[in-house]
N, C-alpha and C positions, 0 to 999 in steps of 0.2 A: 264378360267372358262367358256369357251362356253358348256362347258357339263355338267356344275351343274345344276340342275332343280330348277332354281329361281322362274319359272311359279307355282310349286308345293306350294309356300310359301304363307302364309295366315297372317292377320292381328287378327286374333279372338285372345283374346276377345276384341280388340279393335274395333272402329267403321269402319266396312266395307262399302264401297261405289266403283261404278265404275270409279270414279276418284282418288280413294284413293289405294295405292300400297303398297305392303310388300317388297319390294326392290326398290333402284333407281341407276341413273348411279354411283354415290360414291362407294357404294356397289361393284359394277363391278372394278372401277379403282382400288381401294384398294387392293382388292384382286389381281389383273392384276400386280401391280406394285410391291407388296410385296411378290409374287407369291415364287421365290426362297428361300428368307430369310423364309418364313412361312414353306415351306417344310422341308427344313434343320433344322429346330430348334430343340434343343433338348426338351424333355416333359417337361412340366410344365412352361416353358418360353415365351410362347407365352400370352397376355392380351389383350381382347377386351373390350373397352369403349363405349359405347351409342350405340351399336346394337339394332336397333328399332324393328325388329321382328326375329331376327335369321340369316339374310342372310349374317352379317360378319362371325359369328361364326362357322356355319355349312360350308359356304365356305371355310374358313380355314381348318376346319377339312377333307374336301375332298381333300385340298390340300397334306394333311398330317400331320398339326399339331396336337400334342397330349397332353392331359393335358390341354386342353385351360381354361384361369380363365378368367370370362367375369362379368363385372359392367353393370348394367342398370338401371336408374334411376327409369322409369315407371315400376309399377307392370303389368301392362299388357303386357309391353316388355318381362317381364321375362316369363310369360304365354304363349305368342305368340312363343316365343324360344323354351320352353319344347313341346308345341304342335307342332310344326313343326319337332322338333326331334325326335318326336314320329312317326310322317308320315316318316320321311326317314331314322328310325331306325338308329339314331344317339345320343341317350339319355347319352351314356357314353363318350361322347367327349367333354365334358366341365362341369365346375362347376361355381355357381355362388358366387362372392365375392364382399366385401367391398374394398372400395379406401384407405387401410390401408397398414402396413407393410405384414400382412398374404397375402393379395390379390396382392401386387405389388412386394413384394421380391422375387429378382432374376428373374424379368422380363427382356428379352433382345428384344423382339420386342413388341411395343405396335399396335393397329390399333383402330385408334379413328376418330369415325363419328362427324366433329366437332359441339359443340352446337352452337346455335347463340347467347347465351348470352356468353358475354365476363368474366363476374364474374364465371358463370360456366367454362369456359374453364381455367383461372386463378387457380383454386381451384384442378380442374384434374392435371395440369401441376406442380402444386406445389406437389402434393401427388408424382406424378409419378418420378419428380426431386427428392423428400427426399425417398423415397423407392425404385426403381428400381437399376438395375446393373448400374454399370459406363459405360458400352459400351451399354445400351440400345440406341435404335432407336425409336422413336414415328414416325408414320405414321398417318398424319392427315388428313382427307378427308372432302369433304364438295361441294356443289353447287356452283358455282361462284358467282352468284347471288345474294349469301350468305355471302359471306366470305368479309372480308374488310383487310385494312392493319393493321388495330389494332389488329388483330388476329396474325400476324408474330410476332408484337411486344411484347405481352403475351408471346408467346412460347419463344422469345428470353430474357424476363427476366428470365427464369428458363434453359435454354440451351444454350451453347454455340457457337452451328452451328444451321440455320433455312434455310431452302431452298427450294426452290418450285420447282414443277415438271413441265411439261407441261399440258395444258387444254386439256381435252377431253370429247366428249359428254356433254359439260358445267360443268364438273366437275373438281376439280384438288385438287393433294395431295401436302401437305406440309412435310418436313422431319427435325425432331428436333434430336439432336445427342448434347452429352458432356452435361448431366446435371450438373447442380450448385445447390450443394445441400442447402438449407435451413437451416439457424441456428436458435436456439431458437424456441418458440412456434407458431403453426401456427396463422395466421390471422384468420381462419375460425373457426366457424361462424363468420361473422360481426355483429357488434351490434349497436344499435342506440335510443336514447329517444325522444318519440315525447311528448313534454310539451302539445302542445293542446289535445292530447289526455291522458297524464299523463300515458303512457303507453311505455314499451321497446320493441323492436323489435329485435329479432337476427335470423341470415339467413343465410345459405350455398349458395355456388355462383347458384346453379342451382335453386333455389328458386324462383318464380315468384315476380316481384317487390321487391325482395331484401329487404334491410331494411326498405324501403320506406312502405306505406300504399297505396293502389291503391286508385281511387277517388269512385268506385263504393261499395268496403269495406265500406269508410269514409260515404258514404251516407247512407246505410245501417244503420252504429251506430248511426245516427241521430232517428232512431226509436226504439231503443232497450228498451227503458221504458215503451213500449206499448207491450211488450211478453206478451205473456200468462201465467197464472200462474201454471207452470206444474213443474215435479221435475226431468226431464232430457231432455235432448237436445242433435241433433247432429250436429256437425259443418261439413257440406260435402262438399269435398274438402277444406279441413281448409287450405292448404297455410302455411305461418308461423304461425299459430296460433292466428290472430290478432282477428278475430272475438269471436274465443273460449274463449279467456283471456277477453275481455271484457264484454261478456255477464257473464261469472263466475263472474268475479268482482263485475257488476252490481247486480248479483242476487245470494247472498250468501248460499241460499240454494238451488241452482240449480248444477246438475251434468250433465258435459258435456262429449259427446264423439267425439273427433277430428277426421275427418280419411281423408287421401290423399293416390292416389297411387304411388306419389313420394317419394322418399328415402331421398331427399334432403330437402324435405317440412314435412316430418313426423320429422327428425332430427332437424329442426329449430322449428317448432311449439312445440317440447319437452323444447328446450332450451328459447323459449318466454315464456311459461306458467309459467317455473319456475322462471325467471326473473320477473315476474307478481304475484308472490306470491300465484298462483290457481294451483299448479300442484296435489294438494291432490284432486282436484273437478274436475280436467280434464284428462280424458285419451286419450291419441294420439296413434292412430294407423295407420298402413298401411295397405289399403284397395283397392280393384278396383271398386269405387263405394261403392256401400253397398252389394255386394256378400256377401253370406254367412250370413247376418242379417234374424231374424225372421220375417214373414212376420205379418204385423198390431203389431208392437211392440213400436213405435216410436210416441211421442205424439208432437213432434216439432223440424223441420229440417232445418237449416240455409244454406243457397246455395248461392255463387256468382259464377255463372258457368264460363267455360274458352268457348272462341267461336273460338280457333282456335284447327286444329287437326294436329299438327307438323306446317308446316308452312303454313297450308291450311286454310283460314278461312272456317267454316262447323258447322253448327247446330247439326249435329248428337251428338256430344260429350254431349252438353247441353239436347236433347231429351233421350239421355242414362240414365242421371242423374235424369231427371223428373220421368222417369219410375221406375227406384230404389226407388227413394222415395216416389211414388205412392204404390208400393208393400208394402214397409216398415212401412208407416204410418198407424197406426191406422184409424179409421172412426172418422170424427170429429177432428182427428190430424191435425197440420198445416205446410204448407212449405212457409217459408217467404224466398223469392227470389230477389234478383238484377240483373239487367241486361241492356246491351246497348240498349238505348230505339230503335234504329233504326232496331233491330233485331226482333221486335214484336212477343214476346214468351208469349203473354199472350191467343191467342187461344189454343196454344199447353198445356198451363198450364189446361187453362179449359177442355180440352179433357183429360188429362192425371190423372190430379190429381183432379179436380173439381172445385165449384165454386171460383173465383178469385176475388178480388178487390185490388184496387190501393190504395197503403199508400204515395206514393209520388212521384213525377216526378221532374227532372231538365233538363237542357240544354243536357244531354247526358244519364243518367240513370232513370229508373223505377223500385220502389219497390212495389211488389206487395206480398199478402198474398192471398195463394191458400188453400181453406180447403180441405179434403179427404172424397169424399161420403162414 
């Protein structure tokens, strides 16, 4: 793959910075390791899962794969792949699919960027084992520092043969063959009832916090009785839909739009709001931030921003969401944010949104309200 122009790939519309890259050594190793199988594969039998910005998909196409099916959890990843394919004149090389019978049926080679979450991996391998061909080979690559023995165990739970390749440039590939077909219904999404919140949480494997409720969200929920009296609200980066469900239940007259760029989060949130009886007042959509939303159209936005971009701690994603909120909030509209106190987001909120006051602070988190100028 030395002749593939990796350096031309961009992360856009995801956060871009000098220390953030659109490809890594795992992409290169997966493509090199599976090069002969990829080039010889019949059209439509190669599936790529977890491609971040297009390196795996477009690299496989450059080797000779045709009719590649690709699944990416992040909408920004889908858009980056499309933009990079356009740059390289490779837009006809692939199609985006779901991890279902249509997306995985007949697959004989799966190229997988290993997720860091074991639950995410467990759901992926269950679906591949259920739907792919009997002779499928899964090539699952990752950075050695993020790989654990438990990943082998997750693969071995659904495949009769799991072996490991040699490490190269701090990356490694695991090979899984002989799928063991699951019987009965899928265990995904998982579900859990939280007695203290009187709330069901449903979660697919790749959804942040799974069926739990992260501590920042819990802290924000302590303050929702003080929400302004508005007709509509946005749960930005809704995850599994906990905030949207709790707010809709606390305010029966309020309509909530819950949005997330993660396909797993959106599917989870739809299950969660339905389980809590508020699906008629909560609309869950997949979107990259608030792209496409009308300027000055929202009265209230609630946000628990991530502070990682992939495996890197980076404030860029939070700033991007603050800027989205600033554009979409009407003058006088409010952004309610919970954030890790050590990140010190208040100056950014003041600068980007407007006057910001603190509602509460504990040993780890701060809840603020920012009013759009």
